[in-house]
C-alpha positions in Angstrom: -8.0 -3.6 -1.7 -10.1 -5.3 1.0 -9.2 -8.8 -0.3 -5.5 -8.0 0.1 -5.7 -6.8 3.7 -8.0 -9.8 4.5 -4.8 -11.9 4.2 -3.1 -10.0 7.0 -3.1 -11.4 10.6 -5.2 -9.7 13.3 -3.8 -8.2 16.4 -5.5 -7.3 19.6 -5.4 -3.7 21.0 -6.6 -3.1 24.5 -9.3 -0.4 24.5 -10.6 1.4 27.5 -14.2 2.6 27.4 -15.5 5.7 29.1 -16.6 3.7 32.2 -13.1 2.1 32.5 -14.0 -1.2 31.1 -11.0 -2.8 29.2 -11.7 -4.9 26.1 -9.7 -5.9 23.1 -10.3 -4.4 19.6 -9.0 -6.6 16.8 -7.4 -4.9 13.8 -5.4 -6.1 10.8 -1.7 -5.9 11.4 -0.8 -3.7 8.4 2.9 -3.6 9.5 3.3 -7.1 8.2 5.2 -7.3 4.9 5.9 -10.0 2.3 8.3 -9.8 -0.5 9.3 -12.0 -3.5 12.6 -13.7 -3.1 15.3 -12.4 -5.4 15.9 -15.7 -7.2 12.2 -15.9 -8.0 11.8 -12.3 -9.0 14.7 -12.6 -11.5 13.3 -15.8 -13.0 12.3 -15.0 -16.6 9.9 -18.1 -16.7 7.8 -16.7 -13.8 8.1 -12.9 -14.2 8.4 -11.0 -17.5 9.0 -7.3 -18.3 6.0 -5.1 -18.7 5.7 -1.4 -19.7 3.0 0.5 -17.8 1.0 2.6 -20.4 -0.1 6.1 -19.7 -2.9 6.1 -17.1 -2.6 2.4 -16.3 -3.1 1.5 -12.6 -2.1 -1.7 -10.8 -5.8 -2.6 -10.8 -6.1 -2.2 -14.6 -3.0 -4.4 -15.2 -4.3 -6.9 -12.7 -7.6 -7.2 -14.4 -6.0 -7.4 -17.9 -3.5 -10.1 -16.9 -5.2 -12.1 -14.1 -8.9 -11.4 -14.8 -9.6 -9.6 -11.5 -8.6 -6.4 -9.9 -8.2 -8.3 -6.6 -4.7 -9.3 -7.7 -3.4 -5.7 -7.9 -1.0 -6.5 -5.1 0.6 -9.2 -7.3 1.5 -6.4 -9.7 2.9 -4.2 -6.9 4.8 -6.8 -4.7 7.5 -7.9 -7.1 8.2 -4.3 -8.0 8.6 -3.3 -4.4 5.9 -0.7 -4.6 4.5 0.0 -1.2 2.6 3.2 -2.0 1.1 3.4 -5.5 0.3 7.0 -5.0 4.0 7.9 -4.9 5.9 5.0 -6.4 3.8 4.3 -9.4 4.2 6.1 -12.7 1.9 9.2 -13.0 -0.1 9.7 -16.2 1.1 12.5 -18.4 -1.9 14.6 -17.2 -1.2 14.0 -13.5 2.5 14.6 -14.1 1.9 18.0 -15.5 -0.7 18.7 -12.8 1.9 17.8 -10.1 4.4 20.3 -11.8 1.8 23.0 -11.7 1.0 22.4 -8.1 4.6 22.2 -7.1 6.2 25.0 -9.1 3.4 27.5 -10.1 3.6 31.0 -8.6 1.6 34.1 -9.4 1.9 34.6 -13.1 4.2 31.6 -13.6 3.0 28.2 -15.0 4.7 25.4 -13.1 5.2 23.3 -16.3 6.8 26.1 -18.1 9.0 26.8 -15.0 10.1 23.2 -14.9 10.9 23.2 -18.6 13.0 26.4 -18.3 14.8 25.8 -15.0 18.0 23.8 -14.6 18.0 20.9 -12.2 21.7 19.9 -12.7 24.4 19.4 -15.3 25.9 16.2 -16.7 29.0 15.3 -18.7 29.0 12.9 -21.7 29.0 9.9 -19.3 25.9 11.1 -17.4 27.9 12.1 -14.3 26.6 15.1 -12.5 29.0 18.0 -12.7 29.2 21.6 -11.4 28.6 24.7 -13.5 32.3 25.5 -14.0 33.0 22.0 -15.3 29.9 22.2 -17.5 31.0 25.5 -19.1 34.5 24.1 -19.7 33.3 21.1 -21.7 32.5 21.2 -25.5 28.8 21.3 -26.3 28.9 17.7 -27.6 30.2 16.5 -24.2 27.7 18.2 -21.8 24.0 18.2 -21.0 21.8 20.6 -19.1 19.1 18.7 -17.4 16.0 20.7 -16.6 13.6 20.0 -13.7 11.1 18.7 -16.2 13.6 16.4 -17.8 14.8 15.1 -14.4 11.4 14.4 -12.9 10.0 13.1 -16.2 13.0 10.7 -16.3 12.2 9.4 -12.8 8.5 9.0 -13.7 9.2 7.2 -17.0 11.7 4.8 -15.3 8.8 3.6 -13.1 7.0 2.4 -16.2 9.3 -0.6 -16.6 8.1 -3.3 -14.2 8.0 -7.0 -14.0 4.7 -9.0 -13.8 4.0 -12.5 -12.8 3.0 -15.0 -15.5 -0.8 -15.5 -15.1 -0.3 -19.3 -14.7 1.1 -18.6 -11.3 -1.3 -16.0 -10.0 -3.6 -18.4 -8.2 -0.7 -20.2 -6.5 0.9 -16.9 -5.4 -2.4 -15.9 -3.9 -2.6 -19.1 -1.9 1.0 -18.8 -0.8 0.4 -15.2 0.4 -2.5 -16.5 2.6 -0.2 -19.0 4.1 2.7 -16.6 4.7 0.6 -13.9 6.2 -1.3 -16.2 8.5 1.7 -18.1 9.8 3.1 -17.1 13.2 6.2 -14.9 13.1 9.3 -16.9 14.0 
């Protein structure tokens, strides 16, 4: 992670010491952002689809594809993932652990609760409907979506990402250096 933030520009913050002396403290400007242009991100010659396997992290994918964990940000950036703790697919183990943490109560297992509790109802087209409409539809045209199904669907959708062809990783790294070090217009 240090190599990624090393690309960010530094900014000066005035700091006042206990004796009143003012000096600047230089820090990385983590508020800077870069993004992949849409026309590049949609280019099938540069980026290709990738399915994140259970337990894979951006660092594991970076090492597998680019030979180094230092390029983890190349995995995250085109997928607009700013926080891999919340926007990256959880492993099945962590997913169930999060359900237990979120929904467990005395004598109630959170996973079982999520499996047994309705989140919403859908019609045959996947539109969310109310209970009255749900009950008026034939069984073949309605779906009860549990908390487990809903949250698992969100988590599984995060597994479909786009990754940069390894031939371009070095060039993207160089371009990122240039972009982050150039003055803001």
